[in-house]
N, C-alpha and C positions, 0 to 999 in steps of 0.2 A: 850187735848184729852178727850173725854167723856168716862172715864174708866168703869163706871158701866152700863150706859144706853146702851152702844154699845156692851155689852156682846154677843148679838145675831146677830152681823154682820156676815153674811155668806161670804160676799166678802172678808173681812179681814182674815177670817179663811183660805180662799183659797190662798191668797197672802202668808200666813205663809208657805204653802207647798212649795213655791218656794225658801224660805229662810232657812228653817230648814233642816239640813242634819243629820240624825241619825248616831251615831258613828258606828253602826253595818252594816247598809245597804249599799251595793256596787252598785247594779244595779237597784235601784229604787223599788217602792212599788210593782208593777207588780202583786203580788199574793193576793191583797186585795179582788178582785172579782174572784170567782172560777167558772169554767165552767164544763160542762159535759165531760166525757171521750169519745174520738173518736179514729179513727185509728192512729192519729198522737200523741197519748199520749206516752211520752218517760219515764215517771216516775210517781209514785203515792206516795203522802205524806199524811198521816192520812186519807187515803181513797179518797183524792181529786187528780185529774189528773194534771200533768204538761205537757203541749203540746210542740211540736216541734216549733210551731210558737212563743210561749212565750220565749223559749230558744234562738231562732234566734233573736228576738227583743231585748233581753237582751244583746246579743253579739253586735248588732248594736249600742245600746246606749253606751256601754262601748267603742267601737271603736270611736264613735263620740266624747266622752269625751277625749280620748287620743289624737285624732286629734287636738282638740282645745288646749290642753295643750302643745303638742309637736310642733305644727305648721309645718314648713318646714322639721323638723327632723322626722316627722311621717312616718313610713314604715309599711304599712298594712301587708306585708309578715311576718314581725316579730311576728305578732299576729295570723297568720294563722297556728296555731299549735294545736295538740291534747291537749296539756297541757292547753292552753288558753281556749279552748272550755270546757274542763273538769272543769276548775276552775269556769267558769260561771255557769255550771250546779250545781256544789257543792254549790255555793252561793245561787242559786234559791231554792235548796232543804233546805238549812239551814234557809232561809227566810220563806219558807212554814212551816217548823217545828216550828218556833217561832210564826207564825200566828196561828197555831193549838193550841199552848199553851195559847196564848192570848184569843182565843175563849173558850177554855176549862175552863180557870180560870176566865172568864167573866171580864177581865181587861178593864178598860175604863179610860178616861181622863175627869176630871171635867171641867165645864164651866169656873171656876176661873183659872185653870191651862192654859186652852186655851187662855183666855184673857191675862194672864201674858206673855205668849209666844208671843202673837200678839203685845202687847205694847213694847216688848223688841226689835222688829225688825224695819226696816226702812219702814214706811207706804207710800203708794202711794197717796199723797195728793197734790192738786193744791196749788197755791200761796194763794188763798183766803180761804184755809182751807177745801175745799170740796174734797171728795174722787174722784180721777182721774179714773173714771170707764172705760173710753176709753182706757187708757194705760193699765189698769188691764186686760181688755178683750184681748188686743193685746198680752200680755204676756201669758195669758191663752191659746189663740189659738196657739201660737208658741210651747207650750208644748203638743199640741194635746189633751187637756183635756177640760171637761166642768165643770160647777160650782159644780154639785153634786159629780162628781168624786173627785174633789179637796178637798171638804169638808171632805169626808171620808178619803182621804189620810192624811190630817192634823192630825186627831185624831189617825189614825193608826200609823203614823210616831212617834207621841209623845208617844204612848204606847210602841212601839218598843224601843224608846230612853230610857224610864224609866226602862224597863226590862234590857237592855244592860248596862246602867249605874249602876244599882243595882248589877249586876253580877260582873262587872269590879271593883267596889269599894270593893268587898269582897276579892280581891286579894291584899295581902301586904307582905312585907319582913321585918323580924325583923332587927333592927338597927345593931345588931352584925354581921348578915349575910351580910347586905349591906356594912358595914365597911370593912369586910374581902374581898369582891369582889372589893371594891374601892381601898383597899391597893394593891391588886394584879395588878390592872390596873395602879397604880401609881409607881409600883416598878421600881427602877433604876438599871442599870448594867454598870459597868466600863469595857469598851472594847478597844481592840487595833486591828487595821486593817492591813492586808497584802493584798493589791490589785494587781490583775493581769488583767489590762485592755486589751481589745481585740486589741487595737492599737499596742501592743507589738508583736502580733503574725501575724498581717496582712501581713507584708513583706515576711514572710516565706511560705505563702499559695500559692500553684500552682493549678490552676483550669484547667482541661482538657476539650476538646470538649465533651468527653463521659460524664463527670459530668454535663455539661450544658444540654446535651440531656436527661439525666436521670431525671433531675429536671423538664424539660419541659414536659416530658411524665407523670411523677408522679403527677404533679400539673396542669393537663390539664384545669380544671375548671377556674383557674386564668386567662387563656388567651382566654376564650370564648367571642364571640361577639354575643349577643342575636339577634334573628330574629326581624325584624321590617318592617313596611309597610308605604308607603305613600298612603293616601286615599282621595277620594272625597266623600262628603255626602251632602244631602239636608234634611232640617228639616221643617216639617209642624206642626205648632202650632198656638195658638191664636195670638201671637205676629206677626208671619209672615203674617197672614191673615188680621190683623188690618189695615194695610196700604191700603187694598183693599175695605175697608168699609167707608162710609160717613154718616154723620148725619145732617139733616136739622134743621133749626130754629123751624119749626113747630113741629118736633118730640120732640125737647127739651122742648118747651112750653107745649106740651101735657103731657109729662112725669112729668113735674113740677106740673101741676094742679092735676094729679092723685096721686101724692105722696107728697102733701103739708105738711102733718104731719111730714114727714121725715125731712123737712127743717124748722121745727118750734122749736125754743128754748122755752122749757117749763118754766112756772113761777118758779122763784127762790126765796126761802124764807130763810133769815138768821135769826138765833135766838140765844138767850142766856137763861140760866136757873140758878136757885139756887136749890141745892139738899140737903135734910136732910134725912139721912139714918134711916130706921125704923126697922132694923134687930133685935136690942136688946130690944127696948121699943117703941112700935108703938104709944101709947098715948102720951108719952113725946115728941116723934119726931113730931107728929102732932101739939102739942101745940107750940113747938119751931118754926115750919114752919109758923103757923098762926101769931105769933108775928113778924117774919121777913116780912111776906106779908104785914102786917099793916104798917111796917116801909117803905117798898118799895112803897106802895100806897101814902104815905105822901111825899116821895122824889123820884119820878120816875126817875129823872135825875141821881140819885146816884145808879142805879141798878148795874152797873159794880163794884163800890166800895164795895157795900154790898155783892155782889157775891164773890168777892175776899176775903173778911173778914170772911164770914159765910158759904159759900157753902161747903158741905162735898164731893164734886166731885173734887179731887185735880187736875185732868187734865184740866178741864174747868175753875176752880176757878182761876188758874194762869193767864188765859186770860180773866178775868172779866166776866166769865160765858159763854163766846162765844162757841157756838156749831157748827159754820160753816153753810154752805148752806145745807138745807134739801135734802136728797135723800130718796125715798121711800124704806122702809125696813131697813133703817139705824138705827132708834131708836125703842124702844119698842112702841107698838101701842098707849097707852094712851098719851105718849109724842108727837108722830107724829100727832095724831088727834088734839091735842091742838094747835100745831104749824100751822096746816092747817086752823084752824078756826079763829085764832087771826088776827086782823088788825095790820098794822104797828104801833108800839108804844104802843099797848094795852098790859096790864098785865093780866095774867090769874088768876083764882082762884087756890086753891091748886089742883094739879094733882097727883093722887096716882098711883104708879107703883109698881112692885114687889121689887123695891129697896128702895122706900121711897116716900117722898113728894117733888114735884117739883113746883117751881114758874117760869113761862115762860113768855118771852116777845119776840115779833118779831121785830128785829132791822132794817130789810130792806126787801122790796118786789119788785122784778123785774117782771113785767107782761110778759106773753108769747108773743113772737115776731116771726113773719114769716120772714125768710131771703128773700131778694128780688131776683128775677130771675137772674139778672145780676151777683149777687154774687156767685151763684151756677151753672151758666150756663156751665162752663168748666167741673165741676164734673159730671153733668148730661150727657153731651155729651160723656165723657169718659165711663160712665156706659152703655149708649146705644150702643156705639161702641163695648164695651166688649161683650155685649149680642149678637149683630149681628155677631161678629167674632166667638163666640161659636157656633152659629147656622150654619154659613157658614163652620166652621170646620167640622161639621157633614156631610154637603153636599160634601165637597171636599176630605175628608179622603178616601172615596171609590174610587174616581178618582185617587188619589195619589197612593193608593195600587195597583190598576189595571195597571197604567201606568208604574211604576217602575218594575212591574213583566213582562208585555208584551214587553216593550222596554228595555230588560235586558242588552243590550250592552252599554247603556249610560244613565246618569241621566238627560241629557239635555232636552229630550222630556217632562219629568215630571216638570222640572224647568220652561221651557217656558210656558207650558200649565197652570200652577198654579201660575206663577209669583214668583218663589222662587229663592233664590241665591245658587249657588253651592259653597260650602266651601271646602278647602283642609287642610290637617293636616299630618305632617310627624312624624316618630318615634313611630308609633302605634304598640302595641303588643297585645297578646291574653288576657292579664289580665288588668283590670282597673288600671290606674295610680293614686294613692291617691293625687298627686300634682294637677292633672287636675280637681279634685272635681266632680261636677255633670254635667259636659259638656255632651251633648247628645251623642257624639261619644265615651264617656268613660263609657258607660253602659255595664255591663257584658253580658246581653242578646243580645245587638247589636253586641258586639265583637265576640260572639259565631257564629252569623250568618255571620259576615264579614270574619271570618277565616274558614268557612265551606269549604269542598272540592270543591264544585261547584264554590263558589265565589272566592276562592283563585286560583285554577288552571285555570279557564276560565275567570277570571276578570269580572264576571257578577255582576249586581246589587244584593244587598241583598233584601229580602222581606221587606216590610214596618214593622218596629219594633216599638212597643209602649214602649218608655223608661220612660214615665211619663204620668200622666193624660192629655189627649188631646195633646199629643206630639208624632208624628210619625217620624221616621228617616229611610232613606235608604242610603246605601253607596256602594262603590266599591273600590277595591284595584287597584291603578294605578301602583305602583312599590312595589316589595316584595324582601326583602333580607333575605334569610334563615340564621339560626344560623350557625356561622362559628368559626374558631379558628385563632388567629393571627399567622402569619408565624414565625418560629423560628428566622429567620434573623432579624425580627422586634423587638423581645424582648430579643435577645441574650445578649446584653450589660447589661440589667437590671438583667437577670438571673445570669450572671457571678458575678455581684456585690453582689447579695444575697448569692450565694454559697460561695463566698470568705468570707463573714462575718460569715456564719454558720461554715465553716471549722476553722476559727480563734477562734470562741467561743469554739469549741470542743477542740482545742489545749490549750486554756486558762484553760478549765475545767480539762484537764488531768494534766497540770502542777500544778494547784491549789490543786488537790487531793493528789498529791505527797507532796506538801508543808504541807498540813493538816496532813498527816500521820507522817511526820517528826516532826512537832510541837508537836503532841500528845506524841510522843516517848520521845522527849527531855524535854518537859514541860517548856522551856524558851520562852522569848519574842524576840528572835533574828529576825531581819528583819521586825518587826511589828512597826506600827506608835505610836505616843504618845497616852496616855490614853484619852478616851472620855467617858463622862457619858451620856447614852441614856436611854430613856423610850419609852413606846408605843406611847406617844404623843410628844416626842422630839427626832428627828433623829440626830441632831448635825452634819449634813453633810454626814451622812451615807445613802446609798440607802435604800428606804423603804422596798424593798424585803429582804434586809439583816437585817434590824431592826426587821422585823417580825420573821425571823429565829433565831436571837440572843435571842429575848425575849421568844421564845418557847423552846429553848435549855435546856437540863437538866443541872442545875447548882448546883446540890447537892454536887459535888466534884469540887473544884477549884484548879488551873485554868481549865476552860473548853474550848473546841475548837469546832467550827462549820464552815463548808464550804458551800458557797452559790453561785449558778449560777445566775448571774444577766443578765436577758434576753437582748441580743443585746449589752451588755457592757463588759462582761467578767466574771471573777470569783473572789471571795473574801474569805479570810480565817480570822476568827475573834477569838480573845482570850478574854475570859471573866475572869476578875480577881477579881471582887467584886460584891455582890448583896446586895441592901439595899433599904431603903425608903428615900424620899427627906427630907431635914432638916425642911422645912416649908411646912405644909399641906395647900392646897387650899380649904378653907371651901366652897366657892361657887361651885367649881367643884364637890366636894363630894356631895353637896346637889343635883346638877343636875344629877349626876350619880345615886343617890338614887332614884330620881324620875323616871329615865329611867328603872331602875331595877324593880320598882313597876309596871310600865307600861307593861313590858314584862310578869310579873307574872299575871297581870290582863288580858292580852290577852290570856294567857294560860288557865285562869279560864273560859273565854268566850268560848274558843275552846272546853274545856271539857263539858261545859254546853250545847253547841250546839250538841255535839256528843250524849249526853244523850237524848236531845229532839228528835234527829233523830231516836234513838232506840224506844223511846216512840211513835213516829208517824208511826213506822213500814214502813220505806221508802222501796219502791220496784223500782229497776231500770229495766224497761221493755226493753229498747233499749240502750245498751252502746254507748258512744259517738263515738267510732271507727266505729260503724255500721251504723251511721246516715248520710244520704246524704242530704245536704242542697238544697234549691231551686236553688241556683246559680250553683250547681253541676249537 
């Protein structure tokens, strides 16, 4: 890799933004570019506005991230809470406060640091060593970013990362404190158990009809059946229209001739170089480079060997000086100009750049070549078809809108007229279903129209709803099942089983509390099991809930007793006879615990630092989260 000459690669700086995730930032850079205040401003940080749109975009980004991480387990309703929304706002404000500090302190990242970060990541290079610009652009487009935005993001992210790392490293815990905490975590207690399992009390439980009815009434939500609808819908988009368009050979040929440059592979030049750095002593570097140049001219076939032995660019020297295939803007200008002027096999004179002196040779030249029409015919036909479909969409969208509205009792007239397919879907509710993703009928705006009073009561077509660019949907409810409650007879058996268990647990608890009181009074171990040694990390067959209670119990006076209700299983009484430390200490565990303790303190340091920055930035909340209505609402 060309470590020094490639310092100014803008493309690789942008790729870095996709790979580096600062330890502090949760919801993305977002606040690098600041905009003017308007009616949608919900907060101001250091005098700069934070808009509702930015806040909603941050929520969407976080939800998308959670959806990818959780897959089928993702439930959007779990995140549709005031706490989640407030957390996103707090993160954005914290981020803006840090941005303000970076601007005030004029913090920046050197070219060298950016280069080091770039070379530490996985670069996007083709097999021949050339930068895969096409793949890079696809990644960039998927992120909704352009080159300029990404370049600024890289520098900004690195600055944030440096600040966050510096603050976090300032937090540490003395070894004596860390050892004391670790000792507390490793503490062992000798206990005896007196278990009262729920199974002992089940035979004596009598559940009446009144008890079943009371449970049914008290827990009505457990037996609710949500409303649902079966719907019909039609979609008008470019894909639906594409089948209605045709492309002739003459159109393909004409497009090819008009866009020949697009199907031309430009000249490809592969080169190698030897670099002598001039940062310390320019004259000495030039003399050394001239000597190497003389050697290369005498033995041009040994260029690669000489580069490997004497070039001071470690990245390319390992590859016999190979720089890969030239792409414009990839190298500093003097080097790029020299590569473009040289013929294949020709060796340059000394080329001076800001890094030092280069000796360059072009190892391969592939002339520009136009792809034949037959090779790109399918691609051209698809492009023309896409353009025609887009134009036809514009013409047909008005017809679609008018027809579904005027012929409101059926979607068939619109489907027949525009050659569209009527689709059906069951189990639809008023809110989008995360499992269904971006399906046209799963759009919040469409569902609002679908469940409007007119569409629901009269089973009429909805208006044509735009659910995505160049995508219109209209639908109607075919069958509707309102929210209901399962009848008592259907769930009676399950309720009786649940009530029986609850009553048995109550009986076990009552009996357990009596045993506990008696044990405390007598102080002996009558009825208890053999001694077991437990710790916070070693249960030795005792229920985790009981372990937690035993380890928290006051053991200043022994024997000590504690009673624990074990959910769904019964009750247990525990006798603590001895407290101590394990005979052998686990050094690795202690080291890991020390690291975790330091991490907690570091996070606390960062929290305090952010709070201070917020005060310095004079944060003003103009619209509390509870008062903000989103676009979906």
